[in-house]
C-alpha positions in Angstrom: 101.8 81.1 138.2 100.9 84.4 136.7 98.1 84.5 134.2 97.3 87.6 132.1 93.6 88.6 131.8 92.5 88.2 128.2 91.2 91.3 126.5 88.5 89.7 124.4 85.8 87.8 126.2 83.3 87.6 123.3 83.9 83.9 123.0 82.0 83.2 126.2 78.5 82.0 125.7 75.6 82.4 128.1 74.3 79.1 129.6 72.2 77.8 132.4 71.2 81.2 133.5 74.7 82.3 134.3 76.5 85.2 132.6 79.7 83.7 131.2 81.5 87.0 131.4 80.6 87.3 135.0 81.7 83.7 135.7 85.0 84.3 133.9 85.7 87.5 135.9 84.8 85.7 139.1 87.0 82.8 138.3 89.9 85.1 137.4 89.4 87.1 140.6 89.4 83.9 142.7 92.5 82.6 141.0 94.4 85.9 141.6 93.3 85.8 145.2 94.8 82.2 145.4 91.4 80.7 146.0 92.0 78.0 143.5 89.2 75.6 144.6 86.7 78.5 144.2 88.1 79.4 140.8 87.7 75.8 139.7 84.0 75.7 140.3 83.3 78.6 137.9 85.8 77.2 135.3 84.3 73.7 135.3 80.9 75.3 134.8 82.2 77.4 131.9 83.7 74.3 130.3 80.5 72.3 130.7 78.7 75.0 128.7 81.5 75.3 126.1 84.2 72.6 126.0 86.2 74.6 123.5 86.6 77.6 125.8 90.4 77.2 125.7 91.3 80.2 128.0 89.0 78.8 130.7 90.6 75.4 130.2 94.1 76.9 130.5 93.2 78.7 133.8 91.7 75.4 135.1 95.0 73.6 134.4 96.9 76.3 136.3 94.4 76.1 139.2 94.8 72.3 139.4 98.6 72.7 139.4 98.5 75.3 142.2 96.1 73.0 144.1 98.6 70.2 143.7 96.2 68.0 141.8 98.4 66.5 139.1 96.0 64.0 137.8 93.2 66.6 137.2 95.8 69.0 135.7 96.9 66.3 133.3 93.4 65.4 132.3 92.7 69.0 131.4 96.1 69.5 129.8 95.7 66.7 127.2 92.5 68.3 126.0 94.4 71.4 124.8 95.0 71.0 121.0 98.4 72.3 119.7 96.8 75.4 118.2 95.5 76.6 121.6 98.5 75.7 123.8 100.0 78.6 125.8 103.7 79.6 125.3 104.6 77.9 128.6 102.8 74.6 127.7 106.0 72.6 128.2 106.5 74.0 131.7 102.9 73.2 132.5 103.5 69.6 131.3 106.6 69.4 133.4 104.8 70.7 136.5 102.0 68.2 136.0 104.4 65.3 135.5 106.2 66.2 138.8 102.8 66.3 140.6 102.1 62.8 139.2 105.5 61.6 140.4 106.7 60.9 136.9 110.1 62.6 136.8 111.2 61.1 133.5 108.1 62.7 131.9 109.0 66.0 133.5 112.6 65.9 132.2 111.3 65.0 128.7 108.8 67.9 128.8 111.5 70.5 129.4 114.4 68.9 127.6 114.6 71.7 124.9 114.3 74.6 127.5 117.0 76.1 129.7 115.1 78.9 131.3 115.2 79.3 135.1 111.7 77.8 135.4 112.7 74.8 133.3 115.9 74.3 135.4 113.7 74.3 138.5 111.5 71.5 137.0 114.7 69.6 135.9 116.2 69.9 139.4 113.0 68.7 141.1 112.8 65.8 138.7 116.4 64.8 139.5 115.6 64.9 143.2 112.6 62.6 142.6 115.1 60.2 141.0 117.5 60.5 144.0 120.1 62.3 142.0 121.2 65.1 144.3 124.3 65.9 142.2 122.3 66.5 139.0 119.7 68.5 141.0 122.4 70.8 142.4 123.7 71.4 138.9 120.3 72.2 137.6 119.5 74.6 140.5 122.9 76.3 140.0 122.3 76.7 136.3 118.9 78.3 137.0 120.5 80.8 139.3 123.5 81.5 137.0 121.0 82.4 134.2 121.0 85.9 135.8 117.2 86.0 136.2 116.2 83.3 138.7 112.5 83.2 139.6 111.4 83.4 143.3 110.0 79.9 142.9 113.4 78.5 141.7 115.2 80.3 144.5 112.7 79.0 147.1 113.1 75.4 145.9 116.9 75.7 145.8 116.7 77.0 149.4 114.7 74.0 150.4 117.2 71.7 148.8 120.0 73.5 150.7 118.1 72.9 153.9 117.9 69.2 153.1 121.6 69.2 152.6 122.2 70.9 156.0 123.4 74.2 154.6 121.2 76.6 156.6 123.2 79.7 155.8 122.9 79.1 152.0 119.2 78.4 152.4 118.8 81.7 154.3 120.6 83.6 151.5 118.5 82.0 148.8 115.2 82.6 150.5 116.0 86.2 151.3 116.7 86.7 147.6 113.4 85.0 146.7 111.5 87.2 149.0 113.2 90.2 147.5 111.9 89.2 144.2 108.3 88.5 145.4 107.5 89.0 149.1 104.1 87.3 148.6 105.5 84.1 146.9 104.0 81.1 148.7 107.0 79.0 147.9 109.3 81.7 149.4 107.2 82.2 152.5 107.0 78.5 153.2 110.7 78.0 152.9 111.3 81.2 154.9 109.3 79.5 157.8 111.3 76.3 157.4 114.6 78.1 157.3 113.8 80.3 160.3 112.7 77.2 162.2 116.0 75.5 161.4 117.8 78.6 162.6 115.8 78.6 165.8 114.2 81.9 165.0 110.6 80.8 165.8 109.3 84.3 165.9 110.3 84.8 162.3 109.0 81.4 161.3 105.6 82.2 162.8 105.5 85.6 161.0 106.4 83.8 157.7 103.6 81.3 158.1 101.1 84.0 159.1 101.9 85.9 155.9 101.5 82.8 153.9 98.1 82.0 155.4 96.9 85.6 154.8 98.0 85.6 151.2 96.9 82.0 150.5 93.9 81.2 152.7 93.6 77.5 153.4 97.2 76.6 152.3 97.8 73.4 154.3 101.6 73.6 154.3 101.4 77.1 155.9 98.8 76.0 158.4 100.7 72.9 159.5 104.0 74.9 159.6 102.4 77.5 161.9 100.8 74.8 164.1 104.2 73.1 164.5 105.9 76.3 165.5 103.1 77.1 168.0 103.8 73.6 169.5 107.5 74.3 169.7 106.6 77.5 171.6 104.4 75.7 174.0 101.3 77.5 172.8 99.3 74.3 172.7 95.8 75.7 172.9 96.4 77.9 169.8 98.0 75.0 168.1 95.0 72.8 168.8 92.6 75.4 167.6 94.4 75.8 164.3 94.8 72.0 163.7 91.1 71.4 164.4 90.0 74.2 162.0 92.3 72.8 159.3 91.0 69.3 159.9 87.4 70.4 159.3 88.3 71.2 155.7 91.3 69.1 154.9 90.2 65.8 156.6 92.8 63.3 157.8 95.9 64.7 156.2 99.0 62.9 157.6 100.6 66.2 158.7 97.5 67.1 160.6 97.3 63.7 162.2 100.8 64.0 163.6 100.1 67.5 164.9 96.9 66.2 166.6 99.1 63.6 168.3 101.5 66.3 169.4 98.7 68.2 171.0 97.6 65.2 172.9 101.1 64.5 174.1 101.7 68.0 175.2 98.6 67.6 177.4 99.9 64.3 178.7 97.1 62.4 177.2 99.2 59.5 176.1 96.3 57.2 175.4 94.9 59.7 172.9 98.3 60.2 171.4 98.7 56.4 170.8 95.1 56.1 169.5 95.6 58.9 167.0 98.8 57.4 165.6 97.5 53.9 165.8 94.3 54.7 163.8 96.3 56.4 161.1 99.5 54.3 161.2 99.7 53.7 157.4 99.4 57.4 156.7 101.9 58.8 159.2 104.5 56.1 158.9 108.1 57.1 158.0 109.4 60.1 159.9 111.6 59.6 162.9 109.7 62.3 164.9 106.4 60.4 164.4 108.1 57.1 165.4 109.6 58.5 168.5 106.4 60.2 169.6 104.5 56.9 169.0 107.2 55.0 171.1 106.9 57.6 173.8 103.2 57.1 174.0 103.6 53.3 174.2 106.2 53.7 176.9 104.0 56.0 179.0 101.2 53.4 178.7 103.5 50.5 179.8 103.7 48.9 176.4 107.5 48.8 176.6 108.2 45.9 174.2 106.3 47.7 171.4 108.1 51.0 172.2 111.4 49.2 172.0 110.6 47.6 168.7 109.8 51.0 167.2 112.9 52.7 168.5 115.5 50.1 167.4 115.1 50.8 163.7 115.5 54.6 164.3 118.9 54.1 165.9 119.9 51.7 163.2 119.7 54.3 160.5 120.2 57.4 162.7 122.6 56.4 165.6 123.1 60.0 166.5 119.5 60.6 167.4 119.8 61.6 171.0 116.1 61.7 171.7 115.7 58.1 170.5 118.7 57.0 172.6 117.3 58.5 175.8 113.9 57.0 175.3 115.2 53.6 174.4 117.4 53.6 177.6 114.4 54.5 179.7 112.5 51.7 178.1 115.3 49.3 178.7 115.5 50.3 182.4 111.7 49.7 182.7 112.2 46.3 181.2 114.9 45.4 183.7 117.7 45.5 181.1 120.1 48.0 182.7 123.1 46.6 180.8 121.3 47.4 177.6 120.5 50.9 178.8 124.2 51.4 179.7 125.2 50.4 176.2 122.6 52.6 174.6 123.6 55.7 176.6 127.4 55.3 176.3 127.7 57.5 173.2 126.0 60.3 175.0 127.2 60.0 178.6 130.8 59.0 178.7 132.3 62.2 177.2 133.3 65.0 179.5 130.9 67.4 177.8 127.9 65.1 178.4 124.6 66.7 179.4 123.7 66.3 183.1 120.5 64.5 182.3 122.4 61.9 180.2 125.0 61.5 182.9 122.3 60.9 185.6 120.4 58.4 183.5 123.7 56.6 182.7 124.6 56.5 186.4 121.2 55.1 187.2 121.6 52.4 184.6 125.1 51.6 185.7 124.0 51.1 189.3 121.1 48.9 188.3 123.5 46.8 186.2 125.8 46.5 189.2 128.8 48.0 187.4 131.9 48.9 189.5 132.2 52.6 190.0 128.5 53.2 189.7 128.4 55.2 193.0 131.1 57.5 191.7 129.2 58.0 188.5 126.1 58.9 190.6 128.0 61.4 192.7 129.6 63.0 189.6 126.3 63.2 187.8 124.6 65.2 190.5 126.3 68.3 189.1 127.7 69.1 185.7 131.4 68.8 185.2 133.3 72.0 184.5 133.8 70.8 181.0 130.1 70.0 180.4 129.0 73.3 181.9 131.5 75.2 179.8 130.5 73.3 176.7 126.8 73.9 177.3 127.3 77.6 178.0 129.5 78.0 174.9 126.9 76.2 172.7 124.1 78.4 174.2 126.0 81.6 173.6 126.9 80.5 170.1 123.3 79.8 169.3 122.3 83.2 170.9 124.8 85.1 168.7 123.5 83.3 165.6 119.9 84.3 166.4 119.0 80.6 167.0 116.6 81.6 169.8 115.0 78.1 170.2 118.2 76.2 170.6 119.7 78.8 172.8 116.6 78.8 175.0 116.7 75.0 175.3 120.4 75.0 176.2 120.0 77.7 178.8 117.2 75.8 180.4 119.4 72.7 180.5 122.0 74.7 182.3 119.4 76.0 184.7 118.2 72.5 185.5 121.7 71.2 186.2 122.9 74.1 188.4 121.4 76.1 191.3 119.6 78.4 188.8 121.0 81.6 190.2 123.5 82.6 187.5 122.3 86.1 186.4 124.0 85.8 182.9 122.1 82.6 182.2 118.9 84.0 183.6 119.2 87.2 181.6 119.9 85.3 178.4 117.1 82.9 179.0 114.8 86.0 179.5 116.0 87.4 176.2 115.5 84.2 174.2 112.0 83.7 175.8 111.2 87.3 174.7 112.5 86.6 171.1 110.3 83.5 171.0 107.2 85.6 171.9 106.9 84.3 175.5 106.9 87.7 177.1 105.4 86.6 180.5 108.0 83.8 181.0 110.7 86.2 179.8 109.8 88.8 182.4 109.9 86.2 185.2 113.5 85.2 184.3 114.5 88.8 183.8 113.3 89.9 187.3 115.1 86.8 188.7 118.3 87.9 187.0 117.9 91.4 188.4 117.6 90.0 191.9 121.1 88.5 191.6 122.7 91.3 189.5 120.9 94.5 190.3 123.7 96.8 189.1 124.3 95.1 185.7 123.4 97.3 182.8 122.4 94.5 180.4 120.3 92.8 183.1 118.5 96.1 183.9 117.9 96.7 180.2 116.4 93.3 179.7 114.1 93.6 182.8 113.2 97.2 182.0 112.3 96.6 178.4 110.2 93.5 179.2 108.4 95.5 181.9 107.7 98.1 179.2 106.6 95.5 176.5 104.3 93.7 178.9 102.9 96.9 180.4 103.4 95.4 183.8 105.1 98.5 185.4 106.1 101.2 182.9 107.3 103.6 185.6 109.7 101.0 186.9 110.6 100.2 183.3 111.7 103.8 182.6 113.7 103.9 185.9 115.6 100.7 185.1 116.3 101.8 181.6 117.5 105.2 182.8 119.9 103.4 185.2 121.1 101.1 182.5 121.7 104.0 180.1 123.7 105.8 182.8 125.9 102.8 183.4 126.4 102.0 179.6 126.0 105.4 177.8 127.5 103.9 174.6 125.1 101.0 174.3 122.8 101.9 171.4 120.2 99.2 172.2 119.7 100.5 175.7 119.4 104.1 174.5 116.8 103.0 171.9 114.8 101.2 174.6 114.9 104.2 176.9 113.8 106.6 174.2 110.9 104.4 173.2 109.8 104.0 176.9 110.0 107.7 177.6 108.2 108.6 174.4 105.3 106.3 175.3 105.0 107.9 178.8 104.5 111.4 177.3 
């Protein structure tokens, strides 16, 4: 929240050897720098010296709200007499009620106000009451006011994401960032939306900007750590999580990320121990449950793993990761018939992934089902339908800029074929590059070049990656020159060539 520096500071009194004017200036500077905990220290000191310092109390309330401490904000808010309440007192009361998980109080606080900020509070209160329809109406009313705040747009974008409307979320968050490129709400939901779109490079950039503008913001830190994990940059992820834990303690989001780090390093005992020691705090999310079950499975505790996976599939039968893991558990428990039943929704369709078809064939054979040998032979290679479907899905994700999903799909295609398709290799190289994994990208690009040395797109990808990684810039220029000669109308190739030649001068 924006706070205007008061002109008159004569009301401040000197106490305890501190200059009140200096303390106020320091508190205000800390608040403007989003260092709310630091601002709080000076503000509390000022109020101990003068409990009637209403401007210090107001800024303390705003600091508590921005820190997410609803109880402390409310305790400070009720001490403001009517004569000294700011113009947005009702909004402050609404924000405080939301933080205290009292949606009815929030609705009551803003019932006479229809500004965009009030509509935002109203929408969030309705969401807390599980009334999505009323929340959508309130969000829309805030936008239709003609002057929506970045914070309203950001929360509306987050709501759209929860509803599965990624395109609407992207439009809203872009509008929010246009209004305030440093808004913490907009930056955080930008990272979430980019992650949903598979554009992990943009997500990482959004979280980096949030951390720079709001040092210590836990949501930004955990968001960045999660993206680093998705990118396979586990050492960077671990370093970030450890640094955050030193100041934030055992926050549930950090606990889950610590477990992810351990799992990525194949330390399943540590993964289990982390989740087990903090079970009450991290309970609830399917991702956490599946990770916990995977650790139990890897450690041979199959019955416990099975008990955790069954509820996931009860409320989310389409969760493919849970199905695959449960089937593996059932096979380990000598229940191949159960594994067959678990895998059927994934494996019996012509477009089934090769890994699902193979696991299904393994379960069918163990269960002694007729035709199991035929299933095993078929599962060795993808069907034309499944290959075409996977390729179409990957290409669709590529065109949409969903780099992470496209990358995963191309890798699945590589694993179920001979791995020599230059188109797949080239697109895999491109997506790895977009995700920031330049070394891996170059490896795939050079492999694609080996199988299609005269293809302009393949030459461009390899040449540009050679230039970006500074591996062999002379060869990079040569490849880009050849690509430009073959495709003189391709603006991207011409741009790459110009950049490479300029750098050589």
